[in-house]
C-alpha positions in Angstrom: 0.0 0.0 0.0 1.3 3.4 -0.9 1.7 6.2 1.6 0.4 9.4 0.0 1.5 12.8 1.2 0.7 16.4 0.5 3.4 18.5 -1.0 3.8 20.4 2.3 4.1 17.2 4.3 6.6 15.7 1.9 8.7 18.9 1.9 8.9 19.1 5.7 10.6 15.6 6.0 11.8 15.0 2.5 15.0 13.2 3.6 13.1 10.8 5.8 10.6 10.0 3.1 13.3 9.3 0.6 15.1 7.0 3.1 11.9 5.1 3.6 11.6 4.8 -0.2 15.1 3.3 -0.4 14.0 0.8 2.2 11.3 -0.4 -0.1 8.2 1.6 1.0 5.9 3.1 -1.7 5.7 6.8 -1.1 3.8 9.3 -3.3 3.0 13.0 -3.3 -0.4 14.3 -4.4 -0.2 17.3 -6.7 -2.9 18.7 -9.0 -5.0 15.6 -8.5 -2.3 13.1 -9.4 0.1 11.1 -7.4 3.8 11.3 -8.2 5.7 8.4 -6.7 9.2 8.3 -5.3 11.4 5.6 -6.9 15.1 4.8 -6.7 16.7 4.9 -10.2 20.0 3.7 -11.5 22.5 6.2 -12.9 24.7 4.9 -15.6 28.0 6.9 -15.6 29.0 6.1 -19.1 26.2 8.1 -20.6 25.3 10.4 -17.7 26.8 13.6 -19.1 25.3 13.0 -22.5 21.9 12.5 -21.1 22.0 15.1 -18.4 23.8 17.9 -20.2 23.5 17.0 -23.8 27.3 16.7 -24.3 28.4 14.8 -27.3 30.9 12.0 -27.1 33.5 14.2 -28.8 33.0 17.0 -26.3 33.4 14.5 -23.4 36.6 13.1 -25.0 38.1 16.6 -25.3 37.1 17.4 -21.7 38.7 14.2 -20.5 41.9 14.9 -22.4 42.2 18.4 -21.0 41.4 17.2 -17.4 44.0 14.5 -17.7 46.6 17.0 -18.9 45.9 19.2 -16.0 46.1 16.3 -13.5 49.4 15.1 -15.0 50.9 18.6 -14.7 49.7 19.0 -11.1 51.0 15.5 -10.3 54.4 16.3 -11.7 54.4 19.7 -10.0 53.7 18.2 -6.6 50.4 19.9 -6.3 48.3 16.8 -5.7 47.9 14.8 -2.5 46.3 11.4 -2.1 42.9 11.8 -0.4 42.9 9.7 2.8 39.2 10.1 3.5 39.7 12.8 6.1 39.4 16.5 5.5 42.1 18.8 6.7 40.9 21.7 8.9 42.4 25.0 7.9 
């Protein structure tokens, strides 16, 4: 059975409702006489930028090339540090 919320109710505890959805509960929000359901979705990284931003494969290849050049230069220049999982406090 689906739990149906008003927009106001959903907004007040959105994080909690989304967590319940991830645990398998059916949660929906009533808006303009229709129910919009929360559903987990899979994101496929190999085509995410193309779908989300409309980038072409060629644009993505050029970006990756530039990013790799910058990373290589920073690595050679000693400006990169391996991330240990802990943030440094300034």
